[in-house]
Structures are given as structure tokens and as C-alpha cells.
N, C-alpha and C positions, 0 to 999 in steps of 0.2 A: 534427401529423398529426391529421386529423379522427377523432373517436371514441376518441382515446387516453384512458386512465384515469389515467395518470401524466404530468405535464408538469413540465419544469424550466425556470425562467426564468433563463437564464445571467447576464444583467446583474445581476439581484437577488442571485443566488448569489455572484458575485464581489464585489459591493458589501458584502453581509453578512459574508462571510469577511474581507474587508479591515478592516472595522470591528471584528470579533471579535479579530483579530490585534493590535489596538492596546489591548486590554483586559488587565488582570492575569490574567484566566482563561486567556489564551493562553500563559502561562508553561509550563504542562505540555506544550503542543504543542512549543514550542521545545526543551524538555528532551529530548523523545522524538526529534525530528528532527535535532538538531544533535550533532556530535561535540564533547564537552567538551574544553577546553584542557588539563585535567589528564591526560586519556587520551593526548593528543598528546605531552605532556611525558614520560609514562612510556615511550611507544614511542621517543621521541627518545633518552632515556637508555639504553634497552635496545640500540638500534642502535649508538650511539656506543661503549658498553662492549663489545659483541660485536665490533665492528670493531677495537678496540684489542687485544682478546684474540687475534683471528685474525691480526693484523698480523705478529707475530714468527714465525708458522709458515711452512712452505714451501708446503704444499698450499693453504692458505686465505689467503695474503697478498693476492692480487688481490681476493678477495671482501671481505677486511677493509678494503682501501683504498676500495672502492666504498661500503661501509657508512659509513665515516668521512666520505667526501665527501658522501654523502647527508645525514648529520647536520649537517655544516658548512653545507650549503645550506638547512638547516631544512625539508627536504621533508616531514617528518612533520607540519608545521603548515600545509601548503598547503590542507588541507581546511577550515581555519577561514575561508578567504577565501570559501568557498561556503556557509558556515553560513546558515541561513534568517533569523537575526536581521539579518544584513547584506543578504541577498538574499531578501526575502519573496516576490519574484516566482517563486522556485523552488517555493513551496508550491502544490499543486494541490488544489482541492476535488474530492471524489469521492463520488458517491452509490452505495453498494454494496448489492447484494441478497444476503441470507443464503441459503446453500445447506445448510450443516450447522451446527447449534448444538450444542456439546459438552454433556455431562451436567452440567458445572459451570456452564452458562449464561454462561460467560465467554469461552472460546475458540471460535472459529467459522471457517468457511470461507465467504468471500463472493465474489461475482462483481462485477467492476467494470471500467470502462474510463476511460482518461485523455483520450479524445476529447471534443471539445466536444459539449454536449447537442444542438447543431444537427445533428450528424453521426450520431446514432443515436436509436432509439426507446427511451425508458425502459420502455415497456410490453414491448417485445421482450426487453429485458434481464431484466426481472422474470420473464417467461415462460420464458426460457432458464434462469434460476436454478431455477425450479420443475421444469423438465425434468431438469436435472442432479441435483436432489435425488431425483427418482424413479429415475434411473439408479443413484444411489448405493445406494438402499434395495432396489431390485428387480433390478438388474443387467440385462444385455442380451447376447443371442447375436449381434447384428448386427456384422459386421466393422467398420463405420464408427463404432461406439461403443467399440471396444476401447481405443484410446489414451486417450480421455477417462475411461473407467471406471478405467483403471490410475491415472490422476492422482487421481481422486476417492477411491479406496481406499487411497492413500498418505496416510492421514488423521491421522498423528501431527502434532501442532501444532509448527510451527517458526516462531519469531518473525519477522515481517516477510517471510516467504517469498512470492514471486510466481511463478506459473507461467502461461504463455500457454495459452489454450484452443486446442486444435488444430482444424484443419478436419476434417470439414465443420461442426462445431458452432460455430466462430467466425463462420461465415457472412460472411466478408470483413471483420469488425470486430475490431480489436485488443482482445481481452478477456483479463483475468487472473483466475486463481483466487488469492485473497488470504487468507493466514493472518492473522487479526486477533483482537484482544481487544475484546470488546463489553460494553456494559451494555444488557441487553434493554429496560429501561424507556425508553431513549433511541431505540429503534427504532420504526418505524411500519409496521403491517400494510398490505399491498396487496390489491387484489381477486384477485390470483393466488396467494394463500396463501404469499407470501414476505414477509420483513421488510426494509424499507429502513433503512440506517444512513448517517449522515453522517460522512465521514472527511476528514482533511487528510493529504497525503503528498507526497513528492518523486516526480516522474514517472519512467517508465522501467521496465526489467526488474527492477530491485532498488531497495531503499530502505525507509526506515521509513514507517509509516502509523499514525495515531492517530485514534480516534473523537472527535468533538466533539458537544456537546449539540445535539439536534434543533432547539432553539429558534433556533439560529443560521441554519438554513436553512428555518425554518417557512414563511415567506411566499414562498420561492423554489421550493419543491417542492410541487406540488398533486396530491393523491391523491383520486380520486373515490370516493364511498361505494359499498359493494357494493350491487348491485341487489337 
């Protein structure tokens, strides 16, 4: 879009992320995004033992049988098939805009979308983040702002929480309020007084998200200098 101050080269973004995921530095990303096998084992043992305990009872016999059947089918390990180590295509790069940075400068609320950069304006996303930050600090008496203000003021950090931005503030774009952990030195200031961060995540309404070094996306995200 002509006149945009922030542009994202999707091909370069995907290429750089794919290269990063092949480096030892990506180990932290996989640890964050994947369900570890030992956790699946713990759940499997719990389900099997609970099922065996319930089996001799009268009230819980059926539930016990279902739990034992689930354990025998190893359903608790099914999530390992979709681990990002096996399916790197599940990992989505996301350029998020900071809305609220906590006093510890670690926990933050960011605005982001999993849509292709071709489908939205990065400038508009940054401006929306700035607008939401103002609503958080100043509040609003407008009825159309009520639902998003309620979401913004539910500001206790919850790891990996994702909440859809309601209309009319979404403006037809699927956007999420993302509870994230950030390192501020790895963010980049925009002309709209918001900070951009680079993340990798699994797409959808829920899932893990982890910040990556800005150097990974450096040549894919272009930010014009302030006038």
C-alpha cells in the first residue's frame, strides 16, 4: 500500500523463519511450542491408574472402562504426532504490536493476526495497537468500546492466552489480543509509538507463542524512520 511506513515481505519472512528453525537457537522455540513426551507419559499413567481404580466400583465402572480404553489406545500420545519438530509447517511467524508492557518489562499484551501480510496493513495494525493502548489508559464512554475495554482491563497475565478483538474494533480482520513474554531490546519502535515484536506460534484461537530475535526478521520487516 502506497505511503505505508511498515511493510512485511512475506516471502523473506517465511524464508528467514525456515532457516532459523534449522539452527540450534530454535531449540527454545520447540521446547515452548511442543508437548513433551514425558508429560504425555504422566497423563497416560494417571488415566490408566484412575481407570483401574474406577473399574470395580458400580457408579464409575463405565467411566473407568472408557479411561482404560483410552490408555490402551495411547490417545494421550496423539498430540506428539502434531509436534512442531515433526510438523514445522504448523509454526506461524507473527509480527505483533505491543499494547501494554508490564512494569517488569517482561509480560505484555500484544496485538497480532495470523493472516497473510498480503491481507492486512501492518500500519493499520500498529495504529490499532496504539488506539487500544489509549483506550486502556484513558477509558471510553462510547458503547462501541465497552467490550474491548473490558478485555483490555482484564490485564492479569495468563500464559499463552489469546482473545479475539471484537467488532467494530476488528474492522473485519481476525485479530487477537495476545498475552506474551517479551524482551524489550528485541522489539522495534514504529512511527506510531508502538513496539513491534517477532513471534512464532501455532495458529488458531489457542496455543503457545514465543518471541524470537528481531535479527531473524530484520530484512523482512521494514520500518520507515520517523519524519
